C-alpha positions in Angstrom: 0.0 0.0 0.0 1.3 3.4 -1.0 1.4 6.3 1.5 -0.5 9.5 1.0 2.5 11.6 -0.2 3.2 9.1 -3.0 -0.5 9.1 -4.0 -0.6 12.9 -4.2 2.6 13.0 -6.2 1.4 10.4 -8.7 -1.9 12.3 -9.1 0.0 15.5 -10.0 2.3 13.6 -12.4 -0.7 11.8 -14.1 -2.4 15.0 -15.1 0.8 16.5 -16.5 2.4 18.7 -13.8 6.1 18.9 -14.5 7.3 21.5 -11.9 6.6 22.3 -8.3 8.0 25.4 -6.6 8.8 25.2 -2.9 11.0 25.3 0.1 11.4 22.3 2.4 10.8 21.8 6.1 10.3 19.1 8.6 6.5 18.7 8.3 6.4 18.5 4.5 9.4 16.1 4.1 7.3 13.0 3.4 6.1 14.8 0.2 9.6 15.8 -0.7 10.6 12.1 -0.4 7.9 11.2 -2.8 8.8 14.0 -5.2 12.4 12.8 -5.2 11.3 9.5 -6.7 9.0 11.1 -9.3 9.6 12.8 -12.7 8.3 16.1 -11.4 11.0 18.7 -11.0 11.1 20.5 -7.7 12.4 24.1 -8.1 14.1 25.1 -4.9 13.2 28.8 -4.1 15.1 30.7 -1.4 11.9 31.8 0.4 8.3 30.7 0.5 7.1 34.0 -0.9 9.4 33.4 -3.8 7.9 29.9 -4.2 4.3 31.1 -4.6 5.2 34.0 -6.9 7.2 31.6 -9.0 4.2 29.2 -9.3 2.0 32.2 -10.1 4.4 33.4 -12.8 4.6 29.8 -14.2 0.8 29.6 -14.4 0.4 32.9 -16.0 3.1 32.3 -18.6 2.0 28.7 -19.4 -1.8 29.0 -19.1 -1.8 26.0 -16.9 -2.2 25.7 -13.1 0.9 26.1 -10.9 1.8 24.3 -7.7 3.7 25.7 -4.7 4.6 23.8 -1.5 5.8 24.9 2.0 6.2 23.3 5.4 4.1 24.1 8.4 4.0 27.0 10.8 6.3 29.8 9.6 6.8 28.2 6.2 3.0 28.1 5.5 2.4 31.6 6.8 5.2 32.9 4.5 3.0 31.8 1.5 0.0 33.8 2.6 0.7 37.1 0.9 1.6 35.5 -2.4 -1.4 33.2 -2.3 -3.6 36.2 -1.7 -2.0 37.9 -4.7 -2.6 34.9 -7.0 -6.2 34.4 -5.8 -7.1 38.1 -6.3 -6.1 37.8 -9.9 -7.9 34.4 -10.2 -4.7 32.5 -11.1 -5.3 28.7 -10.9 -2.9 27.5 -8.2 -2.5 24.6 -5.8 -0.9 25.5 -2.5 0.3 22.5 -0.4 1.4 23.1 3.2 2.7 20.8 5.8 1.5 20.8 9.3 2.1 19.2 12.7 0.8 15.7 13.2 -2.8 15.4 14.3 -4.2 15.3 17.8 -1.1 16.0 20.0 -2.6 18.8 22.1 -2.2 22.6 21.8 0.7 24.9 22.4 3.2 23.0 20.3 6.3 24.4 18.6 5.4 26.1 15.4 1.7 25.5 15.8 -0.7 27.7 13.8 -4.3 27.6 12.6 -3.1 27.3 9.0 -6.5 26.6 7.4 -8.0 29.5 9.4 -5.3 31.9 8.1 -5.6 30.7 4.5 -9.4 30.5 4.2 -10.1 34.3 3.7 -7.6 34.6 0.9 -8.1 31.5 -1.2 -10.9 29.9 -3.2 -11.0 26.9 -0.9 -8.9 25.8 2.1 -9.1 22.3 3.5 -7.1 20.4 6.1 -6.9 16.7 5.3 -8.4 14.5 8.0 -6.7 11.4 6.7 -4.9 10.1 3.6 -8.0 9.4 1.6 -9.3 12.9 2.4 -6.1 14.5 1.2 -6.4 12.6 -2.2 -10.0 13.6 -2.5 -9.1 17.3 -1.8 -6.5 17.2 -4.6 -9.0 15.5 -6.9 -11.5 18.3 -6.1 -9.0 21.0 -7.0 -8.0 19.3 -10.3 -11.6 18.8 -11.2 -12.4 22.5 -10.5 -9.6 23.6 -12.7 -10.8 21.3 -15.5 -14.3 22.9 -15.2 -12.7 26.4 -15.6 -12.8 27.4 -12.0 -9.8 29.6 -11.1 -8.2 30.9 -8.0 -6.1 29.2 -5.3 -6.9 25.8 -3.9 -5.1 25.2 -0.5 -4.6 21.8 1.0 -3.1 21.6 4.5 -1.3 18.2 5.1 -0.4 17.1 8.6 2.8 15.1 8.6 1.2 11.9 9.8 -1.4 12.2 7.1 1.3 12.3 4.5 2.8 9.1 6.0 -0.5 7.3 6.2 -1.3 4.4 3.9 -4.1 5.0 1.4 -6.2 2.4 -0.3 -8.5 2.8 -3.3 -9.7 6.3 -3.9 -13.3 6.5 -5.0 -14.3 9.8 -6.6 -17.7 11.0 -5.5 -20.3 11.3 -8.2 -20.7 14.8 -9.6 -23.9 16.5 -10.6 -23.7 17.9 -14.1 -24.2 21.6 -14.3 -27.1 23.1 -16.3 -26.4 25.3 -19.3 -28.2 28.6 -18.8 -30.9 29.6 -21.3 -29.1 31.9 -23.8 -32.1 33.1 -25.8 -32.6 36.3 -23.9 -28.8 37.0 -23.9 -28.5 36.5 -27.7 -31.5 38.8 -28.3 -30.0 41.6 -26.3 -26.7 41.2 -28.2 -28.5 41.3 -31.5 -30.4 44.4 -30.6 -27.3 46.4 -29.5 -26.3 49.4 -31.5 -23.0 49.9 -29.6 -21.9 46.4 -28.4 -18.6 45.9 -26.7 -16.8 42.9 -25.4 -14.7 43.1 -22.2 -12.2 40.2 -22.3 -10.6 38.9 -19.1 -8.0 36.2 -18.2 -10.8 33.7 -17.9 -10.6 33.3 -21.7 -7.0 32.2 -21.3 -7.6 29.8 -18.4 -10.5 28.3 -20.3 -8.3 27.5 -23.3 -10.7 29.6 -25.4 -8.4 32.1 -27.0 -8.8 30.8 -30.6 -12.6 30.4 -30.1 -12.8 33.9 -28.8 -10.9 35.4 -31.7 -13.1 33.5 -34.2 -16.2 34.9 -32.4 -14.9 38.4 -32.5 -13.9 38.4 -36.1 -17.0 36.7 -37.4 -19.2 39.3 -35.6 -16.9 42.3 -36.0 -17.2 43.1 -32.3 -14.9 45.7 -30.8 -12.9 44.5 -27.8 -11.5 46.0 -24.6 -9.5 44.0 -22.1 -8.6 43.8 -18.5 -5.0 44.0 -17.5 -4.7 40.2 -17.2 -6.6 39.7 -20.4 -4.3 41.8 -22.6 -3.2 39.9 -25.7 -6.2 37.6 -26.0 -6.7 39.8 -29.1 -3.5 41.3 -30.3 -3.3 45.0 -29.6 -2.5 45.8 -33.2 -5.7 44.1 -34.3 -8.3 46.6 -35.8 -11.0 45.4 -33.4 -8.8 45.6 -30.3 -9.2 49.0 -28.5 -6.7 48.2 -25.7 -7.3 48.0 -22.0 -10.2 49.6 -20.2 -10.2 51.0 -16.7 -7.4 52.6 -14.7 -4.5 53.3 -17.0 -6.6 52.1 -19.9 -6.3 53.5 -23.5 -8.3 56.6 -24.4 -10.4 54.6 -26.9 -10.8 51.6 -24.6 -12.2 53.9 -21.9 -14.4 55.8 -24.4 -15.9 52.6 -25.7 -16.6 51.3 -22.2 -18.3 54.6 -21.3 -20.4 54.8 -24.5 -21.4 51.2 -25.3 -25.0 50.2 -24.8 -24.4 46.4 -24.2 -21.3 45.1 -22.6 -20.4 41.4 -22.9 -18.0 40.5 -20.1 -16.1 37.3 -20.7 -13.9 35.8 -17.9 -13.4 38.9 -15.8 -14.4 39.6 -12.2 -15.1 43.3 -13.0 -12.7 44.8 -10.5 -13.1 48.3 -9.3 -10.2 49.4 -11.5 -12.0 48.1 -14.6 -15.5 49.2 -13.6 -14.2 52.7 -13.2 -14.4 53.2 -17.0 -17.8 51.6 -17.6 -20.8 53.8 -18.2 -24.4 52.5 -18.0 -24.7 49.7 -20.5 -26.7 46.5 -20.1 -24.2 44.0 -18.8 -24.0 40.3 -19.8 -21.5 38.6 -17.5 -20.0 35.1 -18.1 -17.9 33.6 -15.4 -17.3 30.3 -13.6 -17.4 32.0 -10.2 -20.9 32.8 -9.1 -19.6 35.1 -6.4 -18.3 37.7 -8.9 -21.2 37.8 -11.3 -22.8 41.2 -11.8 -25.0 43.0 -14.3 -28.3 42.3 -16.0 -27.6 38.8 -17.3 -25.4 36.5 -15.1 -24.2 33.3 -16.8 -22.4 31.0 -14.4 -20.6 29.0 -17.0 -17.2 28.5 -18.7 -16.3 31.0 -21.4 -15.4 28.2 -23.7 -18.9 26.7 -23.4 -20.5 30.1 -24.1 -18.5 30.6 -27.2 -19.3 27.1 -28.5 -22.9 28.2 -29.1 -22.0 29.8 -32.4 -23.7 33.1 -31.8 -24.2 35.2 -34.9 -24.8 39.0 -34.6 -25.3 41.9 -37.0 -22.2 44.0 -37.7 -22.1 47.3 -35.8 -20.6 49.3 -38.7 -21.6 52.8 -37.5 -20.2 52.1 -34.0 -16.9 50.8 -35.5 -16.5 53.9 -37.5 -17.1 56.1 -34.5 -14.5 54.2 -32.5 -12.0 54.3 -35.4 -12.4 58.1 -35.7 -11.9 58.5 -31.9 -8.8 56.4 -32.0 -7.2 58.3 -34.8 -7.5 61.5 -32.7 -6.6 59.8 -29.4 -4.0 57.1 -30.0 -2.7 55.0 -27.2 0.7 56.0 -25.7 2.4 52.9 -27.2 1.5 54.1 -30.7 3.2 57.5 -30.2 6.9 58.2 -30.7 9.2 58.5 -27.7 9.9 62.2 -27.1 13.4 63.5 -26.4 14.2 64.5 -22.8 17.3 66.2 -21.5 17.2 64.2 -18.3 16.4 60.5 -18.2 12.9 59.9 -16.7 11.2 56.7 -15.7 8.7 56.9 -18.6 11.4 57.2 -21.2 13.6 54.6 -19.6 10.8 52.1 -19.5 9.9 52.8 -23.1 13.4 52.3 -24.2 13.7 49.0 -22.4 10.4 47.7 -23.8 11.3 48.8 -27.4 14.5 46.9 -27.2 12.7 43.6 -26.4 9.5 43.7 -28.6 9.0 39.9 -28.5 9.9 39.2 -24.8 7.6 38.0 -22.1 7.6 41.1 -19.8 7.3 40.6 -16.0 6.6 43.8 -14.0 7.1 44.3 -10.3 5.1 46.8 -8.2 6.2 50.4 -8.2 5.9 53.7 -10.1 7.4 52.1 -13.2 4.3 49.8 -13.5 2.2 52.7 -14.9 4.7 53.2 -17.7 5.1 49.5 -18.4 1.3 49.3 -18.8 1.0 52.4 -21.0 4.1 51.8 -23.2 3.8 48.1 -23.9 1.7 46.9 -26.9 0.8 43.3 -26.1 0.5 41.1 -29.1 -0.1 37.7 -27.6 -1.9 36.3 -24.5 0.4 35.8 -21.5 2.8 38.4 -22.9 2.7 40.8 -19.9 2.7 39.4 -16.4 1.9 41.5 -13.3 0.0 41.0 -10.0 -2.5 43.7 -10.8 -5.2 43.1 -8.2 -3.0 42.9 -5.2 0.3 44.4 -6.4 2.9 43.1 -3.9 6.4 44.4 -4.1 8.8 41.6 -4.7 6.6 39.8 -7.2 8.7 40.3 -10.2 11.9 38.3 -9.8 10.4 35.0 -8.6 7.5 35.4 -11.1 10.1 35.8 -13.9 11.8 32.5 -12.6 8.4 30.7 -13.0 7.8 32.3 -16.4 11.2 31.3 -17.8 10.8 27.7 -16.6 7.3 27.6 -18.2 8.6 29.1 -21.5 12.4 28.3 -21.7 12.6 29.2 -25.4 11.1 32.7 -25.0 13.0 35.8 -23.8 11.8 36.9 -20.4 12.3 40.5 -19.3 12.0 41.7 -15.7 11.3 45.3 -15.1 11.5 46.2 -11.3 12.2 49.1 -9.0 15.1 48.9 -6.5 12.6 48.7 -3.6 10.7 45.7 -4.9 13.8 43.9 -6.2 15.4 44.0 -2.8 12.4 42.2 -1.2 13.0 38.9 -3.1 16.5 39.3 -4.4 17.5 36.1 -2.6 15.9 34.3 -5.6 19.0 35.3 -7.6 20.3 32.1 -6.1 17.7 30.1 -7.9 18.4 32.0 -11.1 22.1 31.2 -10.8 21.6 27.5 -9.8 19.3 26.8 -12.8 21.3 29.1 -15.2 18.1 30.9 -16.2 18.6 33.5 -18.9 16.4 36.3 -17.5 17.1 39.9 -18.5 16.7 42.1 -15.5 16.2 45.9 -15.7 16.3 47.5 -12.2 15.2 51.1 -12.0 17.5 52.4 -9.3 16.1 55.7 -8.1 17.0 55.2 -4.5 13.5 55.7 -3.2 10.0 54.1 -3.0 8.7 56.5 -5.6 4.9 55.9 -5.2 5.2 56.4 -1.4 7.2 59.6 -2.0 4.5 60.9 -4.4 1.8 60.3 -1.7 3.9 62.1 0.9 4.2 65.1 -1.4 0.6 65.2 -2.4 -1.1 64.5 1.0 1.4 65.3 3.7 3.2 68.5 2.5 6.4 66.7 1.6 6.7 65.4 5.2 9.0 62.4 4.8 8.5 60.3 7.9 11.0 57.8 6.5 13.9 58.8 4.4 13.7 57.0 1.1 
């Protein structure tokens, strides 16, 4: 009879996982022993925060779920911030944490309510009661991802559970979901004079990029994107208006404000995106019922929605209006870089990006992020990676590690500030160990520039901390 750790490893291997990002510790060692005997490559990160960011970057770059692993107590808690960042952006991720053995009383060394800490910041958190329960928890996570559900699935694994023998695993029967009636939705789309599609990363996670592009081109529908959805339609495509919302393109925000019907595909409609939206009728398609908004709420996979072969009239007048607006108000990445006597962040970022037009760009948090967003024309999905919904400093370097491992033949370009880079720079050890060819551009301005800006705007240049 195989032990639980071996069963979990075999399950991951069978569905095609090739890499796990982690940092070892006593309570998770049984899983490491099983990994040692498997074909899955464990990527040793230098800190648990780096492990989860690397798994996040791997998932975004590959379009497949990522896996990170940490030991119990401090190791598990070091994952929390990165897990929250991935979950906020609906990145499909499995987080495995070790824990103390079951039922030995309270007050033990490195004891923590790990499930209680994780529950508010993940899609689902579950502490395995026994070996069979651990395997069923992993099956549940894998099935959810197969259905198009995104976010972080956390499984907490007491050490003795990992060492426990496991017999036959019987998967509980699932109830097939019902396909919503689409007649009313299709009628609303057909009656729209100014339709607009808002494309989110759910299109990528659903494996529906090609189907989405076919749907758009056949119906001549204009498209705006979220930050994470950029590239699902190349930003040089005549129907792509760029990003909508905070830091969106002028035409993208104009279209979101003026449209009369907005079809939202695979987006959670965050506050930053919603800021640009006027008062259209909203059709919202998402696998997460908790984020659905608008007049028509379809709790379904984007891929399934697109398979219905919807045919609409071509909004010619609306397209002409948008084209005319864009000619007068081009996005910043279409404008030439002006000459400046002194090097500024905006021109430095533009020069970096122009030098690597085909690279996968990974951006850390900081003032440079605005300029990466505005100056980068994204021509393919998963071409620009950033933790947009949570924005932690230190995301960039470990995420670039994950991206390079996911796409070894592509150039990976990291753009980071000196503050964010220092937070996870220990991951240079992983870069050196694996000989990863990542181009790193660090904007060394000797300060936390966003914080400085707030101190100047709100506090009369009162610098409580020298930066």
